[in-house]
C-alpha positions in Angstrom: 0.0 0.0 0.0 1.6 3.3 -1.1 1.5 6.3 1.2 -0.8 9.3 0.7 0.8 12.4 -0.8 2.5 14.8 1.6 0.1 17.8 1.9 2.2 19.9 4.5 2.8 22.6 1.9 -0.7 23.8 3.1 -1.6 24.9 6.6 -4.0 22.4 8.3 -5.7 22.7 11.7 -4.7 19.6 13.5 -5.4 20.1 17.2 -7.3 22.4 19.6 -4.7 24.6 21.3 -6.0 23.9 24.8 -5.2 20.2 24.3 -1.5 20.8 24.1 -0.1 21.5 27.6 2.9 20.0 29.3 2.8 16.7 27.5 3.5 15.9 23.8 0.5 15.0 21.7 0.4 12.8 18.6 -1.5 14.0 15.5 -1.9 12.5 12.1 -2.1 14.2 8.7 -2.4 12.3 5.4 -1.0 9.1 6.9 2.0 10.7 8.6 2.4 11.1 12.4 3.7 14.3 14.2 4.6 14.9 17.8 3.4 18.3 19.0 4.8 19.9 22.1 5.4 23.3 23.7 8.9 24.6 24.3 10.1 26.3 27.5 8.4 29.6 26.4 5.1 27.8 25.7 5.4 28.1 21.9 4.0 25.1 20.0 6.4 23.0 17.9 6.1 19.8 15.9 8.5 17.0 14.9 8.2 13.9 12.9 6.8 11.3 15.4 9.6 8.8 15.0 13.0 9.1 16.7 15.8 8.9 14.1 17.6 6.4 16.3 15.2 3.4 16.4 11.9 5.1 15.3 10.3 5.1 18.7 7.3 7.5 18.9 8.5 10.9 20.3 4.9 11.7 21.3 5.2 9.0 23.9 8.1 10.8 25.5 8.2 13.8 27.8 9.0 17.5 27.6 12.0 18.5 29.7 12.2 21.6 31.9 14.4 23.1 29.1 11.6 22.6 26.6 13.1 19.7 24.7 11.3 16.6 23.6 12.9 13.5 25.1 12.5 10.1 23.3 10.9 7.5 25.7 13.3 4.8 24.5 16.9 6.0 24.8 16.4 9.6 25.9 17.5 11.4 22.8 16.7 15.0 23.1 15.3 17.3 20.4 14.6 21.1 20.4 11.8 22.8 18.5 13.9 23.0 15.3 14.6 19.2 15.4 18.2 19.5 16.5 19.0 16.3 18.4 21.6 14.8 20.6 22.2 11.5 22.4 22.8 11.7 26.2 24.7 8.5 26.2 26.8 9.3 23.1 27.4 13.1 23.2 29.8 13.0 20.2 27.3 11.2 18.0 26.6 13.1 14.8 23.4 13.3 12.6 20.9 13.1 15.5 18.6 15.7 14.0 15.0 15.0 12.9 12.6 16.8 10.7 10.7 19.7 12.3 7.5 21.5 11.1 6.0 24.9 11.4 3.1 25.3 13.9 1.1 28.5 14.3 -1.6 29.1 16.9 -4.7 30.9 15.6 -8.5 30.9 16.4 -7.8 28.5 19.3 -6.2 25.8 17.1 -2.8 24.6 16.1 -2.1 24.7 12.4 0.7 22.5 11.0 2.7 23.0 7.8 6.1 22.4 6.3 8.9 24.7 7.5 9.2 26.4 4.2 5.5 27.2 3.8 5.2 31.0 4.0 2.8 32.5 6.5 1.1 34.3 3.6 -0.2 30.9 2.5 -2.3 30.6 5.7 -5.9 30.2 4.5 -7.9 33.4 4.4 -11.3 32.2 5.8 -12.5 34.7 8.3 -15.5 36.7 7.1 -15.4 40.4 7.6 -17.9 41.9 10.0 -18.8 38.5 11.6 -18.5 37.5 15.3 -16.5 34.4 16.0 -18.9 31.9 17.7 -16.3 29.2 18.4 -14.8 26.1 16.9 -15.0 22.3 17.3 -13.7 19.1 15.8 -15.3 15.8 14.8 -13.9 12.6 13.5 -15.4 11.0 10.4 -14.7 7.4 10.0 -14.4 7.6 6.2 -11.7 8.6 3.6 -11.4 12.3 2.6 -13.3 11.8 -0.7 -16.3 10.3 1.0 -16.5 13.0 3.7 -16.1 15.7 1.1 -18.8 14.1 -1.2 -21.2 14.2 1.7 -20.7 18.0 2.2 -20.9 18.7 -1.5 -24.6 18.2 -1.8 -27.7 18.9 0.3 -29.9 16.4 -1.4 -29.6 14.2 1.7 -30.8 16.9 4.1 -34.4 15.6 4.7 -33.1 12.1 5.4 -30.0 12.5 7.4 -30.7 15.7 9.2 -33.6 16.9 11.4 -33.0 20.6 12.1 -31.8 22.7 9.1 -33.4 22.8 5.7 -36.5 21.2 4.3 -38.4 18.0 5.0 -39.2 15.0 2.8 -42.4 16.4 1.4 -40.5 19.5 0.1 -37.6 17.6 -1.5 -39.0 18.2 -5.0 -39.3 22.0 -4.5 -35.6 22.9 -4.1 -34.1 25.8 -6.0 -30.5 24.8 -6.9 -27.5 26.2 -8.6 -24.0 24.8 -9.0 -21.0 26.3 -10.7 -17.5 24.8 -11.3 -14.4 27.0 -11.6 -10.7 26.3 -12.0 -9.9 26.5 -8.3 -13.3 26.0 -6.6 -17.0 25.1 -6.8 -19.9 27.3 -5.7 -23.3 25.8 -4.8 -26.7 27.3 -3.7 -29.8 25.6 -2.3 -33.0 27.4 -1.4 -36.0 25.7 0.2 -38.6 26.1 3.0 -37.1 25.8 6.5 -38.9 23.0 8.4 -40.0 23.5 12.0 -37.2 23.1 14.6 -36.8 23.9 18.3 -33.8 26.0 17.3 -35.9 28.3 15.1 -36.8 30.9 17.9 -33.2 30.9 19.2 -32.1 32.0 15.7 -34.7 34.7 15.5 -36.6 32.8 12.8 -40.3 32.1 12.2 -42.1 29.0 10.8 -42.5 29.4 7.0 -39.2 31.2 6.5 -37.0 30.2 3.5 -33.7 28.5 4.2 -30.8 29.4 1.9 -27.4 27.6 2.0 -24.6 29.0 -0.3 -21.2 27.6 -0.1 -17.7 27.7 -1.7 -15.3 24.7 -1.7 -11.6 25.3 -2.1 -8.6 23.0 -2.1 -5.6 24.9 -0.7 -6.3 23.1 1.7 -9.7 21.4 1.4 -12.3 23.5 3.1 -15.9 24.7 2.5 -17.3 28.0 3.6 -21.1 27.7 4.2 -23.3 30.9 4.4 -26.7 30.1 5.8 -29.4 32.8 5.7 -33.1 32.9 6.1 -35.8 35.2 4.6 -39.5 35.6 5.1 -41.8 34.3 2.4 -42.0 37.8 1.0 -38.2 38.1 0.9 -37.5 40.1 4.1 -34.0 39.3 5.5 -34.1 37.6 8.9 -31.8 39.1 11.6 -29.2 36.4 11.7 -26.7 34.9 9.2 -24.7 31.8 10.1 -21.3 31.1 8.6 -19.5 27.8 9.1 -16.1 27.1 7.6 -15.2 23.4 7.6 -11.7 22.1 7.1 -11.5 18.5 5.8 -8.2 17.1 7.2 -7.3 13.6 6.1 -5.7 11.8 9.1 -5.4 8.4 7.6 -6.5 6.6 4.5 -9.7 5.7 6.4 -10.4 8.7 8.6 -11.0 12.4 8.1 -11.2 14.9 10.9 -13.5 18.0 10.4 -12.5 21.2 12.1 -15.3 23.7 12.0 -15.0 27.4 12.7 -18.4 29.1 13.3 -19.2 32.8 12.7 -22.4 34.9 13.0 -23.7 38.2 11.8 -26.6 40.0 13.4 -28.1 42.4 10.9 -30.4 44.3 13.3 -28.1 46.1 15.9 -31.1 46.6 18.2 -31.1 42.9 18.9 -27.5 43.0 20.0 -28.4 42.0 23.6 -29.6 38.7 22.2 -26.3 38.0 20.5 -24.8 35.7 23.2 -27.8 33.4 23.0 -27.9 33.4 19.2 -24.2 32.7 19.0 -24.5 29.7 21.3 -27.5 28.4 19.3 -25.6 28.8 16.0 -22.6 26.9 17.3 -24.8 24.1 18.7 -26.8 24.0 15.4 -23.6 23.4 13.4 -22.3 20.8 15.9 -25.6 18.8 15.7 -25.8 19.0 11.9 -22.2 17.7 11.5 -22.8 15.1 14.2 -25.7 13.7 12.1 -23.3 13.3 9.2 -20.6 11.7 11.3 -23.1 9.1 12.5 -24.2 8.2 9.0 -20.9 8.3 7.2 -19.6 4.9 8.2 -22.4 3.3 6.2 -20.9 4.7 3.0 -17.2 4.8 4.0 -16.5 2.0 1.5 -17.6 4.2 -1.4 -14.9 3.9 -4.1 -13.1 6.9 -5.4 -14.1 6.1 -9.0 -17.7 7.1 -9.8 -18.0 4.6 -12.5 -21.3 2.8 -12.4 -23.0 5.4 -10.2 -26.3 6.9 -11.4 -25.5 10.5 -10.6 -28.1 13.3 -10.7 -27.9 17.1 -11.0 -27.1 17.6 -7.3 -23.9 15.5 -7.8 -22.4 18.0 -10.3 -19.8 19.4 -7.8 -18.6 15.9 -6.8 -17.2 15.2 -10.2 -15.3 18.4 -10.4 -14.0 18.0 -6.9 -12.1 14.9 -8.0 -10.2 17.0 -10.5 -9.4 19.7 -8.0 -8.3 17.2 -5.3 -5.9 15.7 -7.7 -4.5 18.9 -9.3 -4.5 21.3 -6.4 -4.5 19.4 -3.1 -2.6 16.3 -4.0 -0.6 17.9 -6.8 -1.2 15.1 -9.2 -0.5 17.2 -12.2 -2.4 17.1 -15.5 -6.0 15.9 -14.9 -6.8 15.4 -18.6 -5.2 12.0 -18.2 -6.0 9.4 -15.5 -4.1 10.3 -12.3 -1.2 8.3 -11.1 -3.5 6.6 -9.0 -4.5 8.7 -6.1 -3.3 7.0 -2.9 -6.0 8.0 -0.6 -8.9 6.1 -2.2 -6.8 3.1 -3.1 -5.9 2.7 0.6 -9.6 3.3 1.5 -10.7 0.4 -0.7 -7.9 -1.9 0.2 
């Protein structure tokens, strides 16, 4: 089984910052393991999670008082830049290991290669919105399966119970999808079904639900903008924005890191903002939890779509394969069959 391509040329959120304290933590990205730790000044650092001596996991070691990561097997010591030394063989050369760049933003630790410029950090924060919070959720499915699920809302009445329309309204959806060289853009509009969260989001029964999103691949992420209007077109007071990063941990698992934002259009309702923000974050969590519960049933879905009877709502899925190969996994020319993409092969085998 061949390894997945190295995607560390992009910044990925890999861990909530509050989970990295005085002990190292192991994280995975595209089939590779990394040992995260904090140095003596509390700054986050990351090393390849394999001691260059005998490949013991550095994440199972400890952080010394000097802020070095100590291997649990023979005590080799490494600083944040990967410079290493052997305590029992002080003159031993070539003890260094590979280090990685870690930045701490929005309550998360973001990992990338050392030579990735900070200017490449994804620009995903919407202007004028309040930050509601962030959360992570494990999907027991390969990247392409998790992304497919979030590339269409056709499953909304059947998998979800809060946002969007119900079964009886499935034929009444207004839908648009556009493919571009670096992204896709999708729009769904349909009646909002009744939900206990409706009053908390300052909505009314009969309002129209609209979900507009943009999916990009540097790294893989989707920015969802959810708004509501009255049947006559009047803008409701609150807009929800959820940016989801799809981070492949292994060939079989994907972790979704969601950053939630909200915009209150009527400033007179500002005192209600704390309640609305909590409701918005909870709504996103429950919706994604619904998908996480269902996704193992389709985790075996092959990367190839040959033999599938696709409909109009599946238009973005086809284009996403090309953008995954060309942009994210850097497979090159997509006019020819890719040199087979390692992620789905591992997922099927």
